[in-house]
gemmi code that builds the backbone of each chain (N, CA, C; Angstrom):
import gemmi

chains = {
    "A": [
        ("MET", (137.031, 65.153, 47.314), (137.319, 66.167, 47.281), (139.221, 65.606, 46.492)),
        ("LYS", (138.902, 65.955, 45.209), (140.574, 66.068, 44.413), (141.722, 66.843, 44.888)),
        ("PRO", (142.641, 66.332, 44.878), (143.750, 66.744, 45.354), (144.282, 67.642, 44.550)),
        ("GLY", (145.209, 68.351, 45.774), (145.999, 70.311, 44.694), (144.909, 71.036, 44.339)),
        ("LYS", (143.398, 71.033, 44.809), (142.468, 71.679, 44.535), (142.387, 72.775, 45.512)),
        ("LYS", (142.997, 74.097, 44.798), (142.589, 74.746, 45.737), (141.431, 75.080, 46.467)),
        ("ARG", (141.363, 75.646, 47.547), (140.014, 76.476, 48.296), (140.174, 77.571, 48.888)),
        ("ARG", (138.940, 78.129, 49.718), (139.513, 79.972, 49.623), (139.376, 79.290, 51.959)),
        ("LYS", (140.123, 79.218, 52.128), (139.730, 80.053, 53.754), (139.954, 81.705, 54.089)),
        ("ALA", (138.987, 81.593, 55.283), (139.858, 82.447, 55.994), (140.239, 82.873, 56.838)),
        ("LEU", (141.492, 83.651, 57.006), (142.545, 83.680, 58.004), (142.635, 85.351, 58.531)),
        ("VAL", (142.758, 85.623, 60.122), (142.495, 86.032, 60.663), (143.806, 87.139, 61.305)),
        ("ASP", (144.343, 88.433, 60.700), (145.348, 88.579, 61.520), (145.323, 88.734, 63.203)),
        ("SER", (145.768, 87.656, 64.335), (145.389, 87.978, 65.175), (145.948, 89.912, 66.090)),
        ("SER", (146.901, 89.557, 65.772), (148.236, 91.185, 66.088), (147.571, 92.372, 65.782)),
        ("ALA", (146.284, 92.040, 64.798), (145.264, 93.619, 64.944), (143.732, 93.160, 65.035)),
        ("CYS", (144.112, 92.408, 65.175), (142.399, 91.520, 65.641), (141.651, 92.568, 67.166)),
        ("VAL", (140.267, 93.746, 67.111), (139.885, 93.808, 68.202), (139.231, 92.761, 69.121)),
        ("ALA", (138.515, 92.284, 69.151), (138.294, 90.545, 69.070), (136.570, 91.297, 69.279)),
        ("CYS", (136.350, 91.929, 68.699), (134.466, 92.362, 68.672), (133.118, 91.312, 68.845)),
        ("GLY", (133.989, 90.291, 67.489), (132.837, 89.884, 67.180), (131.736, 89.691, 66.370)),
        ("CYS", (131.986, 90.581, 65.582), (131.074, 91.122, 64.414), (131.282, 89.736, 63.715)),
        ("CYS", (132.525, 89.034, 63.001), (132.308, 87.770, 62.305), (132.101, 86.738, 62.836)),
        ("VAL", (131.877, 86.426, 63.398), (131.222, 85.635, 64.658), (129.852, 85.731, 64.319)),
        ("LYS", (128.757, 86.300, 64.397), (127.404, 86.900, 63.977), (127.310, 86.535, 62.528)),
        ("VAL", (128.304, 86.948, 61.584), (127.563, 87.024, 60.158), (128.417, 85.342, 59.609)),
        ("CYS", (129.091, 84.875, 60.105), (129.349, 83.622, 59.597), (128.044, 82.729, 59.895)),
        ("PRO", (127.463, 82.063, 57.851), (127.033, 80.947, 58.355), (126.761, 79.681, 58.604)),
        ("LEU", (128.251, 79.536, 58.767), (128.034, 78.276, 59.473), (129.559, 78.228, 61.154)),
        ("GLN", (128.650, 78.325, 61.552), (129.502, 79.164, 62.920), (130.331, 78.606, 62.855)),
        ("ALA", (131.553, 79.768, 62.115), (132.794, 78.878, 62.076), (133.956, 79.542, 62.745)),
        ("ILE", (133.658, 80.534, 63.621), (134.454, 81.560, 64.005), (133.955, 81.814, 65.702)),
        ("GLU", (135.200, 82.044, 66.453), (134.842, 82.165, 67.538), (136.220, 83.392, 67.913)),
        ("ILE", (135.758, 83.867, 68.944), (135.881, 84.504, 69.689), (137.067, 83.585, 71.163)),
        ("LEU", (138.438, 83.679, 70.807), (138.598, 83.213, 72.145), (139.762, 84.377, 72.893)),
        ("ARG", (139.198, 83.739, 74.412), (139.227, 84.384, 75.625), (138.864, 85.929, 75.346)),
        ("GLY", (138.631, 86.455, 74.561), (138.811, 87.561, 74.067), (139.807, 88.998, 74.227)),
        ("ILE", (140.557, 87.322, 73.034), (141.411, 88.055, 72.749), (141.768, 88.163, 71.099)),
        ("THR", (141.162, 87.453, 70.217), (140.783, 87.239, 68.731), (139.868, 86.222, 68.320)),
        ("ALA", (139.938, 86.436, 66.947), (138.835, 85.525, 66.458), (140.302, 84.845, 66.061)),
        ("ARG", (139.676, 83.319, 65.739), (139.816, 82.403, 65.284), (139.198, 81.056, 64.076)),
        ("VAL", (139.282, 81.141, 62.995), (138.851, 80.800, 62.265), (139.002, 79.019, 61.965)),
        ("ASN", (138.147, 78.457, 61.910), (138.132, 76.920, 62.353), (137.723, 76.774, 60.998)),
        ("PRO", (139.025, 76.290, 60.264), (139.272, 75.932, 58.867), (138.587, 74.530, 58.218)),
        ("ASP", (138.508, 73.808, 59.594), (137.386, 72.492, 59.270), (135.667, 73.095, 58.418)),
        ("LYS", (135.818, 73.963, 59.674), (133.976, 74.561, 58.663), (133.968, 75.616, 57.853)),
        ("CYS", (134.944, 76.456, 57.471), (135.251, 77.435, 56.532), (135.048, 77.337, 55.318)),
        ("VAL", (133.458, 77.509, 54.189), (134.059, 77.890, 53.058), (134.640, 79.358, 51.733)),
        ("GLY", (135.321, 79.518, 52.847), (135.720, 81.341, 51.929), (134.554, 81.845, 51.683)),
        ("CYS", (133.763, 82.107, 52.293), (131.820, 82.874, 52.194), (132.982, 83.880, 51.376)),
        ("GLY", (133.517, 84.858, 52.636), (133.657, 86.100, 52.844), (133.115, 86.929, 53.302)),
        ("LYS", (131.938, 86.474, 53.908), (131.386, 87.189, 54.916), (131.888, 87.745, 56.323)),
        ("CYS", (132.581, 87.339, 56.702), (133.854, 88.150, 58.022), (134.498, 88.940, 57.401)),
        ("ALA", (135.294, 88.489, 56.154), (135.781, 89.583, 55.488), (135.621, 91.284, 55.474)),
        ("ALA", (134.454, 90.987, 54.972), (133.728, 91.584, 54.965), (133.399, 92.757, 55.324)),
        ("GLU", (132.720, 91.902, 56.577), (132.198, 92.481, 58.042), (132.548, 93.435, 58.677)),
        ("CYS", (133.925, 92.828, 58.709), (135.352, 92.951, 60.072), (135.949, 94.700, 59.606)),
        ("PRO", (135.097, 95.236, 61.095), (135.694, 96.558, 60.801), (136.987, 97.015, 61.024)),
        ("ALA", (137.440, 96.512, 61.263), (139.141, 96.496, 61.236), (140.051, 96.024, 59.669)),
        ("SER", (139.089, 95.048, 59.343), (139.533, 94.523, 57.594), (140.843, 93.819, 58.188)),
        ("VAL", (140.333, 93.286, 58.769), (142.089, 92.377, 58.888), (141.898, 90.920, 59.243)),
        ("ILE", (140.624, 90.678, 58.298), (140.364, 89.286, 57.883), (140.816, 88.823, 56.385)),
        ("ARG", (141.581, 87.872, 55.912), (141.086, 87.954, 54.465), (141.211, 86.721, 54.056)),
        ("LEU", (140.743, 86.434, 52.725), (141.068, 84.570, 52.321), (141.935, 84.784, 52.057)),
        ("GLN", (142.427, 83.527, 51.993), (144.336, 82.708, 51.400), (143.466, 81.199, 50.871)),
        ("GLU", (144.884, 81.421, 49.573), (143.698, 79.473, 49.374), (144.486, 79.137, 49.690)),
        ("VAL", (144.244, 77.949, 50.096), (144.776, 76.490, 51.025), (144.483, 75.612, 50.401)),
        ("GLU", (145.237, 74.824, 49.976), (145.425, 73.603, 49.532), (144.144, 72.928, 50.166)),
        ("ALA", (143.066, 72.612, 49.167), (142.005, 71.661, 49.323), (142.748, 70.256, 50.343)),
    ],
    "B": [
        ("MET", (119.431, 83.577, 60.010), (120.046, 83.659, 62.124), (119.245, 83.415, 63.204)),
        ("LYS", (119.324, 83.075, 64.081), (117.956, 82.802, 65.568), (118.792, 83.683, 66.338)),
        ("LYS", (117.544, 84.799, 66.373), (117.449, 85.922, 67.335), (117.678, 86.070, 68.429)),
        ("HIS", (118.568, 86.513, 69.079), (118.111, 86.461, 71.129), (118.118, 87.566, 71.723)),
        ("TRP", (117.122, 87.552, 72.271), (116.805, 88.558, 73.188), (117.603, 90.230, 72.978)),
        ("TYR", (119.129, 90.134, 73.221), (120.140, 90.300, 73.135), (120.513, 91.093, 71.962)),
        ("ASP", (120.197, 90.780, 71.081), (119.955, 91.658, 69.878), (119.236, 92.685, 69.490)),
        ("TYR", (118.394, 93.090, 71.050), (118.134, 93.802, 70.426), (118.063, 95.456, 71.600)),
        ("LEU", (119.689, 95.019, 71.714), (119.717, 96.058, 73.001), (119.850, 97.061, 72.042)),
        ("TRP", (119.967, 97.348, 71.124), (119.501, 98.629, 70.076), (118.771, 99.569, 70.462)),
        ("ILE", (117.535, 98.904, 70.648), (116.500, 99.725, 71.789), (117.321, 100.321, 73.066)),
        ("ALA", (117.847, 100.118, 73.777), (118.324, 100.535, 74.573), (118.926, 101.009, 74.404)),
        ("SER", (120.025, 101.291, 73.804), (121.227, 102.747, 73.282), (120.828, 103.523, 72.774)),
        ("LEU", (119.572, 103.497, 72.016), (119.222, 104.294, 71.555), (117.729, 105.166, 72.675)),
        ("LEU", (117.051, 104.329, 72.749), (116.815, 104.950, 74.132), (116.910, 106.213, 75.435)),
        ("TYR", (118.393, 105.581, 75.506), (119.801, 106.477, 76.218), (119.216, 108.021, 76.031)),
        ("LEU", (120.147, 107.688, 74.493), (120.512, 108.632, 74.253), (118.964, 110.317, 73.376)),
        ("VAL", (117.730, 109.413, 73.279), (116.854, 110.090, 73.759), (116.502, 110.705, 74.775)),
        ("LEU", (116.443, 109.818, 75.760), (116.298, 110.472, 77.257), (117.286, 111.421, 77.972)),
        ("GLY", (118.753, 111.775, 76.863), (119.317, 112.528, 77.703), (119.019, 113.684, 77.462)),
        ("PHE", (118.122, 114.028, 75.909), (116.725, 114.971, 75.908), (116.019, 115.422, 76.851)),
        ("PHE", (115.155, 114.798, 77.454), (113.955, 114.951, 78.087), (114.343, 115.640, 79.845)),
        ("ASN", (115.060, 114.225, 80.078), (116.008, 114.656, 81.734), (117.386, 113.971, 81.878)),
        ("ILE", (118.104, 114.702, 81.105), (120.096, 114.468, 81.921), (120.602, 113.430, 83.197)),
        ("LEU", (118.785, 113.179, 83.984), (120.088, 111.889, 84.807), (119.286, 110.612, 84.580)),
        ("PHE", (119.174, 111.317, 82.958), (119.036, 109.260, 82.798), (120.729, 108.670, 82.419)),
        ("ALA", (121.383, 109.978, 82.396), (122.744, 109.707, 81.620), (123.580, 108.892, 82.582)),
        ("TRP", (122.710, 108.866, 83.936), (123.629, 107.887, 85.021), (122.977, 106.703, 85.008)),
        ("LEU", (122.645, 106.370, 83.973), (122.088, 104.739, 83.176), (123.504, 104.520, 82.519)),
        ("GLY", (124.009, 105.629, 81.373), (125.310, 104.738, 81.107), (126.403, 103.832, 81.718)),
        ("LEU", (126.323, 104.251, 82.853), (127.616, 103.795, 83.534), (127.561, 102.118, 83.612)),
        ("LEU", (126.039, 101.711, 83.045), (125.828, 100.205, 82.995), (126.683, 99.310, 81.908)),
        ("CYS", (126.894, 100.447, 80.752), (127.621, 100.324, 79.964), (129.297, 100.135, 80.086)),
        ("PHE", (129.409, 100.763, 81.351), (131.115, 100.823, 81.516), (131.005, 99.482, 82.556)),
        ("PHE", (130.551, 99.289, 83.475), (131.146, 98.417, 84.027), (130.400, 96.983, 83.748)),
        ("ILE", (129.215, 97.092, 83.507), (129.085, 95.442, 82.394), (130.237, 94.918, 81.390)),
        ("PRO", (130.629, 95.470, 80.885), (131.758, 94.882, 80.076), (133.584, 94.803, 80.847)),
        ("LEU", (133.402, 95.467, 82.230), (134.755, 95.421, 82.876), (133.996, 94.308, 83.352)),
        ("ILE", (133.184, 94.342, 83.978), (132.927, 92.902, 85.222), (133.167, 91.570, 84.373)),
        ("ILE", (132.196, 91.896, 83.138), (132.914, 90.114, 82.404), (133.349, 89.928, 82.100)),
        ("ALA", (135.264, 91.491, 81.769), (135.848, 90.524, 81.210), (136.742, 90.215, 82.497)),
        ("ILE", (137.108, 91.295, 83.424), (137.600, 90.471, 85.403), (137.356, 89.459, 85.454)),
        ("VAL", (135.801, 88.988, 85.486), (134.753, 87.314, 85.626), (135.455, 86.989, 85.160)),
        ("TRP", (134.852, 87.165, 83.985), (134.787, 85.740, 82.993), (135.479, 85.498, 82.150)),
        ("GLY", (136.728, 86.502, 81.912), (137.992, 86.879, 81.267), (137.845, 86.960, 79.507)),
        ("ASN", (136.733, 87.573, 79.682), (136.105, 87.373, 77.766), (135.133, 88.632, 77.921)),
        ("LYS", (135.327, 89.139, 75.593), (135.096, 90.070, 75.455), (133.005, 90.331, 75.279)),
        ("GLY", (132.741, 89.412, 76.463), (131.516, 88.890, 75.761), (130.197, 90.416, 75.713)),
        ("TYR", (130.572, 91.134, 76.125), (129.480, 92.412, 75.953), (129.851, 92.728, 74.981)),
        ("CYS", (130.800, 93.010, 73.964), (131.663, 93.301, 72.486), (130.757, 92.371, 71.669)),
        ("ASN", (130.939, 91.465, 71.836), (130.842, 90.009, 71.269), (129.046, 89.755, 71.155)),
        ("ARG", (127.901, 90.309, 72.391), (126.904, 90.045, 72.020), (125.661, 91.309, 72.334)),
        ("TYR", (126.233, 91.573, 74.050), (125.733, 92.658, 74.053), (125.522, 94.039, 74.070)),
        ("CYS", (126.498, 94.299, 73.729), (126.587, 96.697, 72.834), (125.585, 97.017, 72.118)),
        ("GLY", (124.969, 97.300, 72.970), (123.746, 98.035, 72.317), (124.289, 99.286, 70.933)),
        ("ARG", (125.382, 99.222, 71.497), (125.899, 100.361, 70.361), (126.170, 100.087, 69.486)),
        ("GLY", (126.863, 98.977, 69.570), (127.380, 98.482, 68.259), (126.517, 98.024, 67.110)),
        ("GLN", (125.520, 96.999, 67.486), (123.986, 96.792, 67.053), (123.621, 98.077, 65.769)),
        ("LEU", (123.290, 99.364, 66.787), (122.708, 100.673, 65.984), (123.609, 101.240, 65.041)),
        ("PHE", (124.534, 100.906, 65.159), (126.051, 101.365, 64.307), (126.455, 100.396, 62.825)),
        ("GLY", (126.062, 98.807, 63.282), (125.799, 97.832, 62.797), (124.218, 97.723, 61.337)),
        ("MET", (123.153, 98.453, 62.354), (122.257, 99.085, 61.620), (121.643, 99.714, 61.079)),
        ("LEU", (122.690, 101.078, 61.260), (122.251, 102.281, 60.757), (123.759, 101.839, 59.096)),
        ("GLY", (124.245, 101.554, 59.235), (125.347, 101.255, 58.764), (124.912, 99.777, 57.800)),
        ("GLY", (124.567, 98.851, 58.137), (124.644, 97.942, 57.426), (123.063, 97.814, 56.603)),
        ("ARG", (121.764, 98.192, 57.071), (120.657, 97.780, 56.808), (120.148, 98.795, 55.830)),
        ("PHE", (120.753, 99.918, 56.990), (119.519, 100.880, 56.633), (121.315, 101.585, 55.566)),
        ("GLY", (122.058, 101.256, 55.329), (123.188, 101.360, 53.844), (123.791, 102.959, 54.425)),
        ("LEU", (123.801, 103.573, 55.668), (124.427, 104.280, 56.022), (126.499, 104.589, 56.153)),
        ("SER", (126.304, 103.526, 55.204), (127.856, 103.158, 55.668), (129.247, 102.952, 53.923)),
        ("ARG", (129.933, 103.908, 54.146), (130.401, 103.856, 52.075), (131.224, 102.225, 52.857)),
        ("LYS", (131.095, 101.701, 54.021), (131.709, 99.737, 53.325), (133.515, 100.278, 53.168)),
        ("LYS", (134.204, 100.402, 53.644), (135.427, 101.229, 52.878), (136.916, 99.892, 54.047)),
        ("ASP", (137.530, 100.187, 53.727), (138.775, 99.827, 55.099), (138.734, 100.866, 55.622)),
        ("ILE", (139.023, 100.374, 57.338), (139.274, 101.383, 58.113), (140.895, 101.990, 57.645)),
        ("PRO", (141.085, 103.463, 57.656), (142.723, 103.687, 57.310), (144.027, 102.405, 58.335)),
        ("ARG", (144.662, 102.342, 57.609), (146.205, 101.697, 58.760), (146.148, 102.172, 59.685)),
        ("TRP", (146.548, 103.393, 60.307), (146.907, 104.069, 61.672), (145.799, 104.082, 62.265)),
        ("MET", (144.261, 103.837, 61.962), (143.118, 104.057, 62.669), (143.243, 102.701, 63.664)),
        ("LYS", (143.626, 101.554, 63.291), (143.565, 100.567, 63.545), (144.600, 99.800, 64.517)),
        ("SER", (146.021, 100.897, 64.841), (147.168, 99.958, 65.153), (147.088, 100.032, 66.406)),
        ("LYS", (148.300, 99.156, 67.043), (148.248, 99.560, 68.719), (148.082, 100.893, 69.046)),
        ("ALA", (148.693, 101.933, 68.382), (149.494, 103.441, 69.141), (147.617, 103.997, 68.893)),
        ("PHE", (147.291, 104.371, 67.940), (145.819, 105.046, 68.020), (145.034, 104.543, 69.415)),
        ("ARG", (144.740, 102.712, 69.059), (143.579, 102.519, 70.744), (144.353, 102.424, 71.512)),
        ("TYR", (145.918, 102.735, 71.658), (146.361, 102.491, 72.921), (145.624, 104.208, 73.397)),
        ("GLY", (146.151, 105.615, 72.861), (146.203, 106.173, 72.122), (145.084, 107.103, 72.422)),
        ("PHE", (144.202, 106.408, 72.323), (142.700, 107.520, 71.633), (141.942, 106.351, 73.476)),
        ("LEU", (141.881, 105.504, 74.005), (141.775, 104.634, 75.434), (142.568, 105.909, 76.625)),
        ("THR", (143.754, 106.439, 76.364), (144.549, 107.474, 77.074), (144.105, 108.682, 77.500)),
        ("PHE", (143.684, 109.204, 76.115), (143.102, 110.365, 76.128), (141.316, 110.218, 76.460)),
        ("PHE", (140.941, 108.942, 76.036), (139.467, 109.022, 76.916), (139.542, 109.359, 78.002)),
        ("PHE", (140.652, 108.725, 78.781), (140.952, 107.961, 80.189), (141.006, 109.571, 80.691)),
        ("ALA", (141.934, 110.545, 80.612), (142.277, 111.672, 80.940), (141.020, 112.617, 80.439)),
        ("MET", (139.699, 112.450, 79.775), (138.810, 113.578, 79.642), (137.927, 113.518, 80.446)),
        ("PHE", (137.663, 111.186, 80.505), (136.603, 110.893, 81.775), (137.492, 111.224, 83.021)),
        ("PHE", (138.718, 111.500, 83.864), (139.049, 112.035, 84.905), (138.916, 113.563, 85.026)),
        ("LEU", (138.878, 114.401, 83.736), (138.549, 115.552, 83.733), (137.256, 116.048, 84.200)),
        ("MET", (136.100, 115.316, 83.801), (134.640, 115.887, 83.315), (134.984, 115.108, 84.972)),
        ("LEU", (135.226, 113.836, 85.889), (134.749, 113.944, 87.077), (135.980, 114.757, 87.777)),
        ("TRP", (136.468, 115.547, 87.546), (137.100, 116.691, 88.548), (136.325, 117.749, 88.514)),
        ("ASN", (135.693, 118.042, 87.109), (135.181, 119.032, 87.050), (133.678, 118.629, 88.673)),
        ("THR", (133.080, 117.584, 88.261), (131.687, 117.129, 89.020), (132.099, 117.218, 90.602)),
        ("TYR", (133.501, 116.826, 90.974), (134.043, 116.638, 92.620), (134.177, 117.920, 93.036)),
        ("LEU", (134.454, 119.059, 91.337), (134.764, 120.690, 92.399), (133.001, 121.210, 92.543)),
        ("VAL", (132.015, 121.010, 91.732), (130.812, 120.952, 92.380), (130.127, 120.826, 93.183)),
        ("PHE", (130.032, 119.305, 94.052), (130.242, 118.763, 95.434), (131.101, 119.954, 96.548)),
        ("ALA", (132.182, 119.840, 95.475), (132.701, 120.885, 96.744), (132.465, 122.825, 96.736)),
        ("GLY", (131.691, 122.878, 96.482), (130.758, 124.014, 96.134), (132.184, 125.185, 95.417)),
        ("ALA", (132.857, 124.436, 95.143), (133.919, 125.719, 94.361), (133.397, 125.936, 92.842)),
        ("GLN", (132.669, 125.640, 92.478), (131.749, 125.532, 90.503), (130.276, 125.672, 90.896)),
        ("ASP", (129.752, 126.125, 89.938), (128.706, 125.595, 89.904), (127.917, 125.104, 88.349)),
        ("LEU", (127.149, 124.439, 88.941), (126.415, 123.921, 87.583), (126.379, 123.995, 86.478)),
        ("LYS", (127.044, 124.024, 85.180), (126.640, 124.248, 84.117), (126.416, 122.952, 83.534)),
        ("GLN", (124.936, 123.943, 82.503), (124.172, 122.667, 81.981), (124.269, 123.028, 80.442)),
        ("VAL", (125.370, 122.404, 80.510), (126.295, 122.312, 79.861), (126.195, 121.151, 78.554)),
        ("VAL", (126.194, 120.588, 77.274), (126.816, 118.502, 77.322), (128.278, 119.728, 76.194)),
        ("THR", (128.877, 119.154, 76.286), (130.083, 119.493, 75.752), (130.529, 118.479, 74.476)),
        ("LEU", (130.164, 119.249, 73.272), (130.276, 118.320, 72.180), (131.942, 117.905, 71.743)),
        ("LEU", (133.078, 116.641, 71.443), (134.247, 116.294, 71.016), (134.757, 117.726, 71.736)),
        ("TRP", (135.015, 117.264, 72.761), (135.119, 117.959, 74.105), (135.731, 119.491, 73.989)),
        ("THR", (134.934, 120.072, 72.975), (135.118, 121.584, 72.934), (134.004, 121.976, 72.553)),
        ("PHE", (132.891, 121.652, 72.207), (131.697, 122.133, 71.102), (130.469, 122.444, 72.595)),
        ("LYS", (130.350, 123.899, 73.426), (129.414, 123.782, 74.669), (127.707, 123.962, 74.174)),
        ("LEU", (127.483, 122.884, 74.845), (126.107, 123.096, 73.960), (125.091, 123.343, 74.973)),
        ("PRO", (124.253, 124.710, 74.631), (123.138, 124.479, 75.881), (122.233, 123.288, 76.309)),
        ("TRP", (122.215, 123.076, 77.559), (121.146, 121.139, 77.479), (119.847, 122.220, 79.325)),
        ("ASN", (120.070, 123.431, 79.060), (119.199, 123.732, 80.026), (117.928, 122.835, 80.288)),
        ("TRP", (118.011, 122.988, 78.654), (116.329, 122.509, 79.037), (115.641, 120.921, 78.849)),
        ("ALA", (116.859, 119.878, 79.701), (117.121, 118.540, 80.196), (117.104, 118.379, 81.282)),
        ("TYR", (117.340, 119.852, 82.277), (117.348, 119.897, 83.931), (116.335, 120.643, 84.027)),
        ("HIS", (116.135, 119.588, 85.321), (114.660, 119.753, 85.793), (114.742, 120.063, 87.261)),
        ("GLY", (115.921, 120.606, 87.983), (116.364, 120.146, 89.699), (116.451, 118.939, 89.831)),
        ("THR", (117.065, 118.406, 90.768), (117.631, 116.977, 91.123), (117.245, 117.288, 92.912)),
        ("LEU", (116.886, 116.051, 93.214), (116.519, 115.780, 94.570), (117.928, 115.561, 95.327)),
        ("PHE", (119.044, 115.912, 94.715), (120.272, 115.177, 95.268), (120.832, 116.425, 94.904)),
        ("HIS", (122.683, 116.212, 94.957), (123.459, 117.769, 95.198), (123.400, 117.707, 93.709)),
        ("PRO", (123.998, 119.246, 93.542), (123.422, 120.072, 92.062), (125.220, 118.758, 91.836)),
        ("GLY", (126.172, 118.240, 92.487), (127.085, 117.612, 91.859), (126.266, 116.391, 90.449)),
        ("VAL", (125.744, 116.302, 91.242), (124.869, 114.965, 90.909), (124.199, 114.492, 89.194)),
        ("ALA", (123.611, 116.180, 89.135), (123.566, 116.480, 87.773), (125.168, 116.939, 86.905)),
        ("GLN", (125.565, 117.324, 87.404), (126.847, 117.508, 87.710), (127.870, 116.382, 86.548)),
        ("PHE", (127.679, 115.634, 87.238), (128.061, 114.492, 87.158), (127.585, 113.628, 84.909)),
        ("ALA", (126.342, 114.260, 85.474), (125.316, 113.798, 84.649), (125.656, 114.292, 83.054)),
        ("PHE", (125.442, 115.669, 83.337), (125.844, 116.599, 81.990), (127.045, 115.466, 81.688)),
        ("GLY", (127.888, 115.848, 82.496), (129.445, 115.253, 81.736), (129.355, 114.014, 80.978)),
        ("PHE", (128.529, 112.672, 82.222), (129.072, 111.594, 81.486), (128.077, 112.074, 79.717)),
        ("TYR", (126.870, 112.349, 79.412), (125.977, 112.017, 79.050), (126.910, 112.722, 77.724)),
        ("SER", (127.915, 113.735, 77.669), (128.718, 114.612, 76.727), (130.007, 113.649, 76.417)),
        ("VAL", (130.140, 112.401, 77.465), (131.257, 111.129, 76.914), (129.907, 110.524, 75.533)),
        ("MET", (128.914, 110.800, 76.297), (128.631, 109.649, 75.775), (127.800, 110.281, 74.101)),
        ("LEU", (127.408, 110.987, 73.841), (127.219, 111.483, 72.782), (127.870, 111.710, 71.959)),
        ("THR", (129.251, 112.835, 72.486), (131.033, 112.546, 71.897), (131.060, 111.285, 71.384)),
        ("SER", (130.668, 110.424, 71.570), (131.737, 108.559, 70.566), (130.687, 108.441, 70.529)),
        ("THR", (129.231, 108.852, 70.666), (128.255, 108.513, 69.768), (128.313, 109.531, 68.291)),
        ("VAL", (129.160, 110.412, 68.429), (128.945, 110.965, 66.900), (130.225, 110.539, 66.380)),
        ("LEU", (131.288, 110.196, 66.888), (132.428, 109.860, 66.220), (132.285, 108.497, 65.650)),
        ("GLY", (131.575, 108.033, 66.549), (131.374, 106.123, 65.549), (130.410, 106.586, 64.947)),
        ("LEU", (129.192, 107.771, 64.971), (128.006, 107.856, 63.466), (129.869, 108.293, 62.455)),
        ("ILE", (130.333, 108.961, 62.747), (131.220, 109.628, 61.301), (132.254, 108.319, 60.851)),
        ("THR", (132.877, 106.829, 61.883), (133.232, 106.476, 61.356), (132.344, 105.211, 60.352)),
        ("MET", (131.299, 105.451, 60.744), (130.550, 104.510, 60.264), (130.047, 104.931, 58.834)),
        ("VAL", (129.883, 106.194, 58.290), (129.986, 106.685, 56.987), (130.701, 106.105, 56.470)),
        ("LEU", (131.671, 106.827, 57.322), (133.236, 106.923, 56.554), (133.905, 105.581, 56.278)),
        ("PHE", (133.907, 104.636, 57.459), (134.419, 103.291, 56.889), (133.757, 102.369, 57.067)),
        ("LYS", (133.467, 101.183, 57.633), (132.673, 100.172, 57.829), (131.671, 100.499, 59.092)),
        ("PRO", (130.360, 100.067, 59.186), (129.468, 100.296, 59.572), (129.427, 99.974, 61.004)),
        ("ARG", (130.573, 99.096, 61.870), (131.135, 99.113, 63.200), (132.636, 99.947, 62.997)),
        ("SER", (133.024, 100.169, 62.580), (134.619, 101.147, 62.695), (134.541, 101.234, 63.931)),
        ("TRP", (133.493, 102.203, 64.970), (133.741, 102.622, 66.394), (134.185, 101.516, 67.195)),
        ("CYS", (134.184, 100.500, 66.573), (134.558, 98.679, 67.646), (136.022, 98.822, 67.569)),
        ("VAL", (137.068, 99.261, 66.382), (137.928, 99.192, 66.306), (138.810, 100.104, 67.691)),
        ("TYR", (138.641, 101.441, 67.660), (138.918, 102.243, 68.845), (138.268, 102.369, 69.758)),
        ("CYS", (137.205, 101.588, 69.835), (136.365, 101.920, 70.982), (137.346, 101.600, 72.614)),
        ("PRO", (137.264, 103.070, 73.566), (137.492, 102.670, 74.375), (137.401, 101.011, 75.344)),
        ("MET", (136.360, 101.467, 75.621), (135.917, 99.908, 75.928), (136.360, 99.135, 75.966)),
        ("GLY", (135.990, 98.878, 74.119), (136.953, 97.251, 73.779), (138.118, 97.197, 74.041)),
        ("THR", (139.340, 98.188, 73.878), (140.204, 98.491, 73.732), (140.518, 98.068, 75.370)),
        ("MET", (139.857, 98.969, 76.435), (140.424, 98.524, 77.539), (140.066, 96.368, 78.066)),
        ("THR", (138.402, 96.523, 77.483), (138.547, 94.798, 77.753), (139.287, 93.444, 77.450)),
        ("GLN", (140.150, 94.177, 76.130), (140.676, 92.826, 75.850), (142.140, 93.643, 75.728)),
        ("LEU", (142.484, 93.858, 76.446), (144.241, 94.618, 77.222), (143.401, 93.670, 78.987)),
        ("ILE", (142.419, 93.644, 79.616), (142.046, 92.672, 80.809), (141.930, 91.679, 80.402)),
        ("CYS", (141.982, 91.047, 78.817), (141.495, 90.147, 78.888), (143.281, 89.216, 78.234)),
        ("LYS", (143.413, 89.891, 78.086), (145.134, 89.794, 77.634), (145.954, 89.675, 78.653)),
        ("ALA", (145.555, 90.600, 79.792), (146.466, 90.419, 80.983), (146.270, 88.635, 81.490)),
        ("ARG", (144.729, 88.760, 81.733), (143.959, 87.601, 82.595), (144.678, 86.216, 82.274)),
        ("ASN", (143.880, 86.217, 80.568), (143.936, 85.087, 79.882), (145.503, 84.697, 79.501)),
        ("GLY", (146.199, 85.360, 79.561), (147.911, 85.400, 78.660), (147.971, 85.768, 77.649)),
        ("ARG", (149.395, 86.384, 76.484), (149.059, 86.865, 75.548), (148.897, 86.176, 74.025)),
        ("SER", (149.086, 84.731, 74.416), (149.089, 83.680, 73.408), (147.970, 83.143, 73.905)),
        ("VAL", (147.055, 82.859, 72.687), (146.167, 82.162, 72.366), (146.488, 81.099, 71.500)),
    ],
}
model = gemmi.Model(1)
for chain_id, residues in chains.items():
    chain = gemmi.Chain(chain_id)
    for i, (resn, *xyz) in enumerate(residues, 1):
        res = gemmi.Residue()
        res.name, res.seqid = resn, gemmi.SeqId(i, " ")
        for name, pos in zip(("N", "CA", "C"), xyz):
            atom = gemmi.Atom()
            atom.name, atom.element = name, gemmi.Element(name[0])
            atom.pos, atom.b_iso = gemmi.Position(*pos), 0.0
            res.add_atom(atom)
        chain.add_residue(res)
    model.add_chain(chain)
structure = gemmi.Structure()
structure.add_model(model)
structure.setup_entities()
């Protein structure tokens, strides 16, 4: 992977997450888990930024953020 | 993605609502939707019920998703605020205890059984066709009418927000979800 290339990763706003787990169900790479019933967390190593979780999230608290690859 | 047995629990939720039209005493089964999430949260400290077993969530997900009965718009900011979620939980609790109080009054003989289902805490729908007597005290039936009112009301609210916002918008302000998350926070600590 070229250094400096931007990639998109899902990011959960944990303070507003209701931990319903809708995102977990739609993630094609099993990159999201619900931590101890409190919030969802994305594993950035697995996330490819497809955005399915962000679209599914009923509270719309997941957004895609550009990060350095 | 591989389907599990629990991915079909929406059938149970749908069946529950249907059964309430035939015999109100089936409403008692709804207690499972109250106790199972609480037990999972208290014993295992997670929201396994919301995450896997909630048939109602699956039903909304299916109707709003596969059947397209949802605008799939963002829920308003205030509806996902802690103030609204905790406020709704408190209100729901208050209405629940009011229902328990009415049940108590029937058990105590101070009030007659009312064969009505109260929708949205306001509209009293005659529901006498679903009551065929009980082997037990009329109070048992009163609880069933009250509990079914709670379940039907929350389903209607969930359907409305499903259509207006995202399929599982109900999950954002579901009192059981809020309560189990609070239990998990208390049990596991606020920081993750």
